NUDREN-268731 format. One record per residue: chain; x, y, z of N, C-alpha, C, O in turn. Coordinates in nm, 4 decimals. Example, Ala and Ser with C-alpha at 12.3 -4.5 7.8 and 13.67 -1.06 7.14 Angstrom:
<zazas>
<zaza 'A',<1.3190,-0.5690,0.7800>,<1.2300,-0.4500,0.7800>,<1.3200,-0.3300,0.7800>,<1.4236,-0.3319,0.8465>>
<zaza 'A',<1.2850,-0.2250,0.7080>,<1.3670,-0.1060,0.7140>,<1.2900,0.0030,0.7870>,<1.3409,0.1138,0.8039>>
</zazas>
This chain:
<zazas>
<zaza 'A',<35.3950,27.8261,35.5109>,<35.4437,27.6970,35.4647>,<35.3299,27.6120,35.4075>,<35.3517,27.5321,35.3165>>
<zaza 'A',<35.2107,27.6291,35.4602>,<35.0974,27.5507,35.4129>,<35.0556,27.5945,35.2717>,<34.9913,27.5181,35.1997>>
<zaza 'A',<35.0918,27.7163,35.2326>,<35.0608,27.7647,35.0977>,<35.1339,27.6810,34.9925>,<35.0805,27.6564,34.8844>>
<zaza 'A',<35.2545,27.6379,35.0240>,<35.3327,27.5567,34.9318>,<35.2607,27.4250,34.9039>,<35.2578,27.3784,34.7900>>
<zaza 'A',<35.2029,27.3653,35.0076>,<35.1309,27.2394,34.9903>,<35.0055,27.2599,34.9031>,<34.9724,27.1754,34.8201>>
<zaza 'A',<34.9383,27.3706,34.9229>,<34.8180,27.4001,34.8432>,<34.8580,27.4219,34.6971>,<34.7954,27.3663,34.6069>>
<zaza 'A',<34.9624,27.5026,34.6734>,<35.0067,27.5269,34.5367>,<35.0570,27.3998,34.4685>,<35.0349,27.3808,34.3489>>
<zaza 'A',<35.1229,27.3149,34.5422>,<35.1707,27.1883,34.4890>,<35.0521,27.1003,34.4481>,<35.0543,27.0398,34.3410>>
<zaza 'A',<34.9509,27.0931,34.5308>,<34.8324,27.0138,34.4984>,<34.7601,27.0687,34.3757>,<34.7157,26.9929,34.2894>>
<zaza 'A',<34.7488,27.2008,34.3690>,<34.6822,27.2631,34.2545>,<34.7614,27.2382,34.1260>,<34.7026,27.2079,34.0222>>
<zaza 'A',<34.8930,27.2505,34.1322>,<34.9745,27.2301,34.0117>,<34.9693,27.0843,33.9639>,<34.9691,27.0591,33.8434>>
<zaza 'A',<34.9651,26.9902,34.0555>,<34.9535,26.8496,34.0165>,<34.8163,26.8243,33.9544>,<34.8054,26.7505,33.8565>>
<zaza 'A',<34.7118,26.8848,34.0105>,<34.5771,26.8685,33.9554>,<34.5689,26.9266,33.8139>,<34.5101,26.8649,33.7250>>
<zaza 'A',<34.6267,27.0434,33.7928>,<34.6273,27.1052,33.6595>,<34.7062,27.0201,33.5595>,<34.6648,27.0040,33.4446>>
<zaza 'A',<34.8195,26.9661,33.6038>,<34.8993,26.8807,33.5160>,<34.8224,26.7554,33.4776>,<34.8274,26.7132,33.3620>>
<zaza 'A',<34.7525,26.6959,33.5707>,<34.6723,26.5775,33.5397>,<34.5597,26.6109,33.4437>,<34.5307,26.5331,33.3529>>
<zaza 'A',<34.4957,26.7261,33.4624>,<34.3897,26.7693,33.3694>,<34.4428,26.7869,33.2270>,<34.3798,26.7425,33.1309>>
<zaza 'A',<34.5576,26.8510,33.2139>,<34.6174,26.8699,33.0807>,<34.6556,26.7350,33.0187>,<34.6390,26.7152,32.8983>>
<zaza 'A',<34.7057,26.6440,33.0990>,<34.7419,26.5123,33.0483>,<34.6186,26.4362,32.9999>,<34.6224,26.3723,32.8947>>
<zaza 'A',<34.5105,26.4426,33.0754>,<34.3859,26.3776,33.0339>,<34.3315,26.4409,32.9063>,<34.2844,26.3701,32.8173>>
<zaza 'A',<34.3375,26.5742,32.8965>,<34.2916,26.6427,32.7750>,<34.3761,26.5997,32.6543>,<34.3230,26.5814,32.5448>>
<zaza 'A',<34.5062,26.5838,32.6742>,<34.5945,26.5388,32.5665>,<34.5584,26.3980,32.5213>,<34.5488,26.3725,32.4012>>
<zaza 'A',<34.5382,26.3065,32.6151>,<34.5028,26.1685,32.5816>,<34.3705,26.1641,32.5066>,<34.3578,26.0910,32.4084>>
<zaza 'A',<34.2731,26.2404,32.5507>,<34.1427,26.2433,32.4836>,<34.1557,26.2956,32.3419>,<34.0948,26.2405,32.2503>>
<zaza 'A',<34.2342,26.4012,32.3218>,<34.2483,26.4585,32.1879>,<34.3237,26.3642,32.0944>,<34.2950,26.3611,31.9747>>
<zaza 'A',<34.4185,26.2879,32.1459>,<34.4892,26.1902,32.0626>,<34.3946,26.0791,32.0211>,<34.3977,26.0357,31.9059>>
<zaza 'A',<34.3114,26.0325,32.1112>,<34.2176,25.9255,32.0794>,<34.1101,25.9713,31.9820>,<34.0571,25.8895,31.9069>>
<zaza 'A',<34.0769,26.0988,31.9811>,<33.9779,26.1518,31.8888>,<34.0371,26.1859,31.7525>,<33.9638,26.2249,31.6616>>
<zaza 'A',<34.1686,26.1719,31.7371>,<34.2312,26.1981,31.6075>,<34.2669,26.3419,31.5832>,<34.2831,26.3822,31.4680>>
<zaza 'A',<34.2796,26.4195,31.6856>,<34.3114,26.5608,31.6705>,<34.4452,26.5825,31.6024>,<34.4619,26.6804,31.5296>>
<zaza 'A',<34.5409,26.4934,31.6244>,<34.6751,26.5112,31.5709>,<34.7006,26.4299,31.4453>,<34.8147,26.4215,31.3999>>
<zaza 'A',<34.5965,26.3695,31.3879>,<34.6135,26.2960,31.2627>,<34.6393,26.3943,31.1500>,<34.5750,26.4989,31.1414>>
<zaza 'A',<34.7333,26.3602,31.0642>,<34.7698,26.4486,30.9525>,<34.6974,26.4006,30.8277>,<34.7312,26.2963,30.7718>>
<zaza 'A',<34.5992,26.4756,30.7850>,<34.5244,26.4374,30.6654>,<34.5692,26.5161,30.5414>,<34.5244,26.4873,30.4304>>
<zaza 'A',<34.6557,26.6132,30.5593>,<34.6985,26.6956,30.4460>,<34.8236,26.6409,30.3761>,<34.8293,26.6377,30.2532>>
<zaza 'A',<34.9228,26.5983,30.4533>,<35.0504,26.5563,30.3961>,<35.0391,26.4396,30.2994>,<35.1041,26.4437,30.1949>>
<zaza 'A',<34.9605,26.3351,30.3273>,<34.9531,26.2248,30.2304>,<34.9007,26.2687,30.0938>,<34.9366,26.2083,29.9927>>
<zaza 'A',<34.8172,26.3716,30.0882>,<34.7625,26.4138,29.9598>,<34.8654,26.4886,29.8748>,<34.8510,26.4947,29.7527>>
<zaza 'A',<34.9678,26.5450,29.9364>,<35.0691,26.6168,29.8590>,<35.2039,26.5461,29.8591>,<35.3019,26.5999,29.8076>>
<zaza 'A',<35.2100,26.4265,29.9163>,<35.3353,26.3533,29.9230>,<35.3892,26.3206,29.7847>,<35.5105,26.3161,29.7646>>
<zaza 'A',<35.2992,26.2976,29.6889>,<35.3452,26.2645,29.5535>,<35.4137,26.3831,29.4860>,<35.4832,26.3642,29.3862>>
<zaza 'A',<35.3964,26.5019,29.5365>,<35.4572,26.6194,29.4769>,<35.6025,26.6382,29.5191>,<35.6775,26.7107,29.4537>>
<zaza 'A',<35.6423,26.5732,29.6280>,<35.7792,26.5841,29.6731>,<35.8699,26.4990,29.5871>,<35.8336,26.3873,29.5503>>
<zaza 'A',<35.9873,26.5501,29.5545>,<36.0788,26.4769,29.4710>,<36.1490,26.3689,29.5534>,<36.2029,26.3952,29.6609>>
<zaza 'A',<36.1467,26.2485,29.5005>,<36.2182,26.1388,29.5631>,<36.3539,26.1249,29.4962>,<36.3757,26.1750,29.3858>>
<zaza 'A',<36.4439,26.0569,29.5635>,<36.5732,26.0314,29.5003>,<36.5553,25.9299,29.3900>,<36.4837,25.8311,29.4059>>
<zaza 'A',<36.6198,25.9544,29.2795>,<36.6123,25.8642,29.1659>,<36.7196,25.7578,29.1806>,<36.8385,25.7890,29.1871>>
<zaza 'A',<36.6777,25.6331,29.1858>,<36.7721,25.5221,29.1998>,<36.7819,25.4531,29.0654>,<36.6847,25.3950,29.0170>>
<zaza 'A',<36.8984,25.4597,29.0060>,<36.9203,25.3960,28.8769>,<37.0142,25.2785,28.8962>,<37.1274,25.2942,28.9420>>
<zaza 'A',<36.9656,25.1610,28.8608>,<37.0504,25.0429,28.8704>,<37.1467,25.0414,28.7532>,<37.1163,25.0956,28.6470>>
<zaza 'A',<37.2618,24.9804,28.7714>,<37.3601,24.9732,28.6641>,<37.3335,24.8495,28.5784>,<37.3698,24.7385,28.6171>>
<zaza 'A',<37.2704,24.8679,28.4623>,<37.2460,24.7525,28.3747>,<37.3724,24.7185,28.2951>,<37.4740,24.7874,28.3039>>
<zaza 'A',<37.3633,24.6128,28.2192>,<37.4770,24.5740,28.1354>,<37.5005,24.6820,28.0304>,<37.4140,24.7666,28.0081>>
<zaza 'A',<37.6155,24.6797,27.9664>,<37.6523,24.7853,27.8706>,<37.5578,24.7891,27.7508>,<37.5265,24.8972,27.7009>>
<zaza 'A',<37.5118,24.6732,27.7040>,<37.4209,24.6706,27.5892>,<37.2883,24.7353,27.6227>,<37.2370,24.8171,27.5463>>
<zaza 'A',<37.2330,24.6988,27.7366>,<37.1040,24.7548,27.7779>,<37.1179,24.9007,27.8172>,<37.0237,24.9783,27.8012>>
<zaza 'A',<37.2329,24.9389,27.8678>,<37.2535,25.0744,27.9154>,<37.2420,25.1738,27.8006>,<37.1812,25.2797,27.8166>>
<zaza 'A',<37.2998,25.1411,27.6847>,<37.2966,25.2328,27.5710>,<37.1546,25.2517,27.5201>,<37.1148,25.3636,27.4876>>
<zaza 'A',<37.0781,25.1440,27.5128>,<36.9439,25.1544,27.4575>,<36.8446,25.2162,27.5573>,<36.7548,25.2904,27.5174>>
<zaza 'A',<36.8605,25.1860,27.6847>,<36.7631,25.2340,27.7822>,<36.7982,25.3708,27.8400>,<36.7151,25.4321,27.9070>>
<zaza 'A',<36.9181,25.4192,27.8156>,<36.9592,25.5478,27.8725>,<36.8752,25.6607,27.8169>,<36.8360,25.7511,27.8908>>
<zaza 'A',<36.8473,25.6569,27.6889>,<36.7647,25.7637,27.6304>,<36.6236,25.7627,27.6899>,<36.5693,25.8675,27.7249>>
<zaza 'A',<36.5651,25.6435,27.7009>,<36.4302,25.6316,27.7553>,<36.4236,25.6735,27.9008>,<36.3272,25.7380,27.9423>>
<zaza 'A',<36.5243,25.6379,27.9790>,<36.5275,25.6739,28.1208>,<36.5370,25.8246,28.1385>,<36.4700,25.8828,28.2238>>
<zaza 'A',<36.6209,25.8867,28.0569>,<36.6377,26.0316,28.0681>,<36.5075,26.1031,28.0338>,<36.4704,26.1994,28.1008>>
<zaza 'A',<36.4382,26.0570,27.9306>,<36.3124,26.1185,27.8930>,<36.2059,26.0949,27.9999>,<36.1253,26.1838,28.0276>>
<zaza 'A',<36.2050,25.9769,28.0596>,<36.1082,25.9456,28.1644>,<36.1296,26.0343,28.2863>,<36.0336,26.0863,28.3431>>
<zaza 'A',<36.2554,26.0518,28.3266>,<36.2852,26.1359,28.4417>,<36.2441,26.2807,28.4149>,<36.1855,26.3465,28.5009>>
<zaza 'A',<36.2750,26.3289,28.2963>,<36.2390,26.4667,28.2623>,<36.0867,26.4856,28.2606>,<36.0365,26.5884,28.3058>>
<zaza 'A',<36.0136,26.3866,28.2086>,<35.8684,26.4000,28.2043>,<35.8087,26.3927,28.3439>,<35.7114,26.4625,28.3726>>
<zaza 'A',<35.8651,26.3094,28.4319>,<35.8151,26.3026,28.5693>,<35.8428,26.4333,28.6439>,<35.7589,26.4793,28.7213>>
<zaza 'A',<35.9593,26.4927,28.6211>,<35.9906,26.6196,28.6861>,<35.8959,26.7283,28.6375>,<35.8508,26.8118,28.7160>>
<zaza 'A',<35.8658,26.7272,28.5084>,<35.7738,26.8258,28.4528>,<35.6347,26.8069,28.5131>,<35.5693,26.9043,28.5507>>
<zaza 'A',<35.5894,26.6813,28.5224>,<35.4593,26.6537,28.5816>,<35.4533,26.6996,28.7266>,<35.3539,26.7586,28.7689>>
<zaza 'A',<35.5592,26.6729,28.8032>,<35.5622,26.7138,28.9441>,<35.5608,26.8651,28.9574>,<35.4924,26.9196,29.0440>>
<zaza 'A',<35.6359,26.9328,28.8720>,<35.6379,27.0795,28.8776>,<35.5012,27.1371,28.8434>,<35.4571,27.2335,28.9060>>
<zaza 'A',<35.4334,27.0787,28.7440>,<35.3005,27.1257,28.7049>,<35.2017,27.1027,28.8188>,<35.1211,27.1906,28.8494>>
<zaza 'A',<35.2070,26.9862,28.8816>,<35.1164,26.9565,28.9924>,<35.1426,27.0479,29.1113>,<35.0492,27.0925,29.1779>>
<zaza 'A',<35.2699,27.0757,29.1376>,<35.3050,27.1639,29.2484>,<35.2566,27.3056,29.2200>,<35.2080,27.3736,29.3104>>
<zaza 'A',<35.2691,27.3503,29.0968>,<35.2207,27.4840,29.0596>,<35.0692,27.4925,29.0768>,<35.0179,27.5925,29.1272>>
<zaza 'A',<34.9978,27.3884,29.0352>,<34.8524,27.3879,29.0506>,<34.8139,27.3909,29.1973>,<34.7209,27.4617,29.2359>>
<zaza 'A',<34.8852,27.3138,29.2799>,<34.8560,27.3112,29.4235>,<34.8829,27.4466,29.4859>,<34.8044,27.4929,29.5687>>
<zaza 'A',<34.9933,27.5115,29.4476>,<35.0239,27.6445,29.5008>,<34.9166,27.7437,29.4608>,<34.8779,27.8283,29.5414>>
<zaza 'A',<34.8672,27.7350,29.3361>,<34.7605,27.8243,29.2916>,<34.6343,27.8031,29.3734>,<34.5684,27.9001,29.4110>>
<zaza 'A',<34.5989,27.6769,29.4020>,<34.4804,27.6483,29.4819>,<34.4956,27.7028,29.6231>,<34.4006,27.7570,29.6796>>
<zaza 'A',<34.6151,27.6886,29.6805>,<34.6384,27.7380,29.8155>,<34.6252,27.8902,29.8191>,<34.5665,27.9459,29.9119>>
<zaza 'A',<34.6802,27.9572,29.7170>,<34.6713,28.1023,29.7127>,<34.5268,28.1476,29.6955>,<34.4852,28.2465,29.7558>>
<zaza 'A',<34.4501,28.0759,29.6138>,<34.3090,28.1099,29.5955>,<34.2314,28.0911,29.7255>,<34.1444,28.1717,29.7584>>
<zaza 'A',<34.2622,27.9862,29.7982>,<34.1949,27.9626,29.9260>,<34.2289,28.0702,30.0274>,<34.1438,28.1104,30.1068>>
<zaza 'A',<34.3540,28.1176,30.0250>,<34.3938,28.2233,30.1170>,<34.3240,28.3551,30.0851>,<34.2906,28.4320,30.1753>>
<zaza 'A',<34.3021,28.3807,29.9555>,<34.2378,28.5048,29.9160>,<34.0905,28.5075,29.9534>,<34.0346,28.6144,29.9778>>
<zaza 'A',<34.0273,28.3908,29.9580>,<33.8837,28.3832,29.9913>,<33.8693,28.4057,30.1376>,<33.7578,28.4041,30.1897>>
</zazas>
């Protein structure tokens, strides 16, 4: 029966050690994400188009469509370049 008390004390001590190690690693920035912000611009966001008046809608519709297409092309090109860099890094 005394073995249970010893094992209980050891398990609590190990749990406390792991908790302290976790707190120390969080304070040192171990879990900070430095990669995602650099590629966040490559992710496609939802396009929000406001409903302008009918006069403005006809004139700006062509420009908006071209702008969206050019942004998608730019994002795809940037994503392709990033994928190429990742593959080159993996090969090295």
